[in-house]
Backbone as CSV, one residue per row, in Angstrom:
resi,resn,N_x,N_y,N_z,CA_x,CA_y,CA_z,C_x,C_y,C_z
1,ALA,-144.999,71.963,-43.633,-144.008,71.824,-42.589,-143.608,73.181,-42.023
2,LEU,-143.787,74.246,-42.804,-143.407,75.573,-42.310,-144.198,75.969,-41.080
3,GLY,-145.513,75.801,-41.118,-146.331,76.161,-39.965,-145.980,75.335,-38.746
4,LEU,-145.632,74.066,-38.956,-145.249,73.205,-37.849,-143.872,73.570,-37.324
5,ALA,-142.965,73.954,-38.193,-141.625,74.346,-37.762,-141.682,75.602,-36.905
6,ARG,-142.560,76.524,-37.247,-142.651,77.769,-36.481,-143.214,77.532,-35.090
7,THR,-143.910,76.410,-34.874,-144.429,76.101,-33.545,-143.557,75.089,-32.818
8,GLY,-142.436,74.690,-33.414,-141.501,73.797,-32.762,-141.834,72.326,-32.901
9,LEU,-142.717,71.955,-33.806,-143.097,70.553,-33.969,-142.360,69.868,-35.105
10,TRP,-141.264,70.394,-35.530,-140.484,69.765,-36.590,-139.025,70.001,-36.297
11,ASN,-138.234,68.998,-36.548,-136.790,69.152,-36.452,-136.150,68.215,-37.465
12,PRO,-134.863,68.311,-37.694,-134.222,67.476,-38.721,-134.342,65.981,-38.472
13,HIS,-134.653,65.574,-37.246,-134.746,64.155,-36.926,-136.170,63.618,-37.054
14,THR,-137.116,64.466,-37.387,-138.502,64.030,-37.542,-138.605,63.102,-38.741
15,ARG,-139.243,61.980,-38.552,-139.382,61.007,-39.628,-140.754,61.091,-40.296
16,GLU,-141.735,61.613,-39.604,-143.070,61.703,-40.173,-143.112,62.819,-41.206
17,GLY,-143.973,62.678,-42.159,-144.100,63.701,-43.186,-145.529,64.200,-43.294
18,LEU,-145.668,65.441,-43.574,-146.970,66.046,-43.824,-146.920,66.673,-45.201
19,VAL,-148.000,66.555,-45.908,-148.014,67.060,-47.274,-149.225,67.950,-47.470
20,LEU,-148.995,69.084,-48.060,-150.059,69.967,-48.518,-149.853,70.092,-50.013
21,ALA,-150.827,69.654,-50.773,-150.636,69.611,-52.221,-151.683,70.449,-52.932
22,PHE,-151.242,71.108,-53.963,-152.131,71.832,-54.860,-151.926,71.239,-56.239
23,SER,-153.003,70.853,-56.858,-152.898,70.223,-58.172,-152.747,71.275,-59.259
24,THR,-151.951,70.948,-60.238,-151.794,71.837,-61.390,-152.496,71.266,-62.613
25,THR,-153.320,70.242,-62.392,-154.069,69.641,-63.496,-155.517,70.091,-63.447
26,GLY,-156.210,69.891,-64.530,-157.634,70.213,-64.566,-158.451,69.196,-63.785
27,ILE,-159.652,69.568,-63.415,-160.536,68.673,-62.677,-161.329,67.841,-63.676
28,ILE,-161.408,66.534,-63.432,-162.091,65.641,-64.357,-163.599,65.693,-64.159
29,GLN,-164.076,65.571,-62.926,-165.516,65.587,-62.685,-166.056,67.014,-62.718
30,GLU,-167.357,67.119,-62.862,-168.021,68.426,-62.892,-168.002,69.014,-61.480
31,PRO,-167.402,70.155,-61.272,-167.333,70.738,-59.928,-168.678,71.328,-59.499
32,ASP,-168.867,71.408,-58.167,-170.076,72.018,-57.615,-170.039,73.532,-57.718
33,ALA,-168.859,74.086,-57.806,-168.690,75.538,-57.885,-167.690,75.831,-58.998
34,PRO,-167.692,77.046,-59.487,-166.725,77.388,-60.530,-165.286,77.189,-60.038
35,VAL,-164.440,76.680,-60.895,-163.046,76.419,-60.552,-162.162,77.422,-61.269
36,LYS,-161.225,77.984,-60.523,-160.279,78.915,-61.117,-158.881,78.337,-60.942
37,ILE,-158.166,78.196,-62.002,-156.800,77.697,-61.951,-155.870,78.902,-61.852
38,VAL,-154.958,78.851,-60.875,-154.045,79.975,-60.666,-152.669,79.632,-61.222
39,GLY,-151.938,80.649,-61.581,-150.578,80.470,-62.078,-149.590,80.338,-60.943
40,GLU,-148.365,80.028,-61.279,-147.327,79.814,-60.269,-147.080,81.037,-59.400
41,GLU,-147.291,82.224,-59.934,-147.040,83.437,-59.153,-147.984,83.547,-57.961
42,LYS,-149.108,82.843,-57.981,-150.073,82.895,-56.875,-149.908,81.725,-55.912
43,LEU,-149.083,80.741,-56.249,-148.934,79.567,-55.393,-148.324,79.906,-54.043
44,TYR,-147.420,80.884,-53.987,-146.798,81.241,-52.713,-147.862,81.615,-51.685
45,SER,-148.856,82.380,-52.102,-149.923,82.782,-51.177,-150.681,81.572,-50.651
46,LEU,-150.915,80.580,-51.511,-151.616,79.372,-51.072,-150.781,78.590,-50.062
47,PHE,-149.489,78.449,-50.316,-148.627,77.738,-49.381,-148.487,78.511,-48.069
48,ALA,-148.394,79.829,-48.142,-148.308,80.643,-46.925,-149.579,80.494,-46.098
49,ALA,-150.728,80.454,-46.756,-151.995,80.259,-46.047,-152.044,78.874,-45.407
50,GLY,-151.543,77.872,-46.105,-151.491,76.522,-45.542,-150.593,76.455,-44.318
51,ALA,-149.445,77.123,-44.377,-148.525,77.158,-43.234,-149.166,77.878,-42.057
52,ALA,-149.847,78.980,-42.318,-150.515,79.726,-41.246,-151.626,78.894,-40.620
53,ALA,-152.365,78.144,-41.437,-153.439,77.293,-40.920,-152.875,76.168,-40.056
54,ALA,-151.760,75.573,-40.484,-151.131,74.511,-39.690,-150.635,75.060,-38.359
55,GLU,-150.018,76.233,-38.401,-149.528,76.863,-37.176,-150.686,77.173,-36.230
56,ALA,-151.772,77.724,-36.764,-152.936,78.052,-35.938,-153.552,76.796,-35.329
57,ALA,-153.596,75.704,-36.083,-154.159,74.453,-35.570,-153.334,73.916,-34.403
58,VAL,-152.008,74.007,-34.505,-151.143,73.536,-33.419,-151.333,74.401,-32.181
59,VAL,-151.349,75.710,-32.355,-151.528,76.617,-31.220,-152.892,76.392,-30.574
60,ASP,-153.947,76.251,-31.377,-155.284,75.981,-30.836,-155.301,74.686,-30.030
61,ALA,-154.654,73.644,-30.559,-154.609,72.363,-29.851,-153.848,72.488,-28.534
62,LEU,-152.761,73.237,-28.539,-151.994,73.425,-27.307,-152.797,74.197,-26.270
63,LEU,-153.527,75.206,-26.707,-154.322,76.004,-25.774,-155.523,75.239,-25.238
64,ALA,-156.045,74.293,-26.007,-157.210,73.514,-25.585,-156.814,72.256,-24.814
65,ALA,-155.528,71.982,-24.705,-155.062,70.746,-24.062,-155.406,70.731,-22.583
66,GLU,-155.660,69.528,-22.103,-155.928,69.329,-20.682,-154.764,68.558,-20.074
67,THR,-154.573,68.730,-18.780,-153.506,68.026,-18.092,-153.778,66.532,-18.122
68,VAL,-152.751,65.756,-18.428,-152.869,64.305,-18.462,-152.497,63.771,-17.088
69,GLY,-153.383,62.975,-16.503,-153.115,62.415,-15.188,-152.060,61.329,-15.243
70,ASP,-151.418,61.084,-14.112,-150.422,60.026,-13.960,-149.175,60.226,-14.810
71,LEU,-148.950,61.389,-15.334,-147.732,61.669,-16.087,-147.075,62.907,-15.502
72,LYS,-145.775,62.959,-15.582,-145.072,64.159,-15.134,-145.046,65.131,-16.302
73,ALA,-146.119,65.884,-16.429,-146.257,66.821,-17.543,-145.999,68.237,-17.056
74,MET,-145.704,69.103,-17.985,-145.533,70.515,-17.642,-146.888,71.084,-17.234
75,PRO,-146.939,71.901,-16.205,-148.217,72.491,-15.801,-148.720,73.494,-16.838
76,GLN,-150.050,73.600,-16.917,-150.640,74.553,-17.849,-150.722,75.948,-17.252
77,THR,-150.680,76.045,-15.938,-150.820,77.343,-15.281,-149.556,77.646,-14.489
78,GLY,-149.448,78.880,-14.056,-148.334,79.277,-13.224,-147.070,79.645,-13.981
79,TRP,-147.166,79.769,-15.278,-145.999,80.163,-16.071,-145.776,81.656,-15.898
80,LEU,-144.550,82.081,-16.027,-144.250,83.506,-15.946,-144.823,84.235,-17.153
81,GLU,-145.454,85.339,-16.890,-145.922,86.202,-17.969,-144.740,87.014,-18.474
82,GLU,-144.835,87.519,-19.683,-143.759,88.334,-20.232,-143.562,89.558,-19.350
83,GLY,-142.358,89.786,-18.924,-142.059,90.921,-18.063,-141.963,90.536,-16.596
84,ASP,-142.497,89.346,-16.204,-142.373,88.864,-14.831,-141.045,88.137,-14.693
85,ASP,-140.197,88.608,-13.839,-138.907,87.925,-13.634,-138.690,87.641,-12.186
């Protein structure tokens, strides 16, 4: 939710939930690659990376968006650049 909050896609009235989970249990099946279990001191970095990835995905989607016809949508072009007043 952190990455989404930083892009303005979350507010206290949002009812939908998104979950990013990291398991603290061992893997039952044989993994394809070596597995390394990290301690709690490293979890912050994983959550920060997840938030950054969510934020980047939202920004990428906004930049790739196309104008929707038949709707009164905000234009994609003609916005003031920083410093233009």
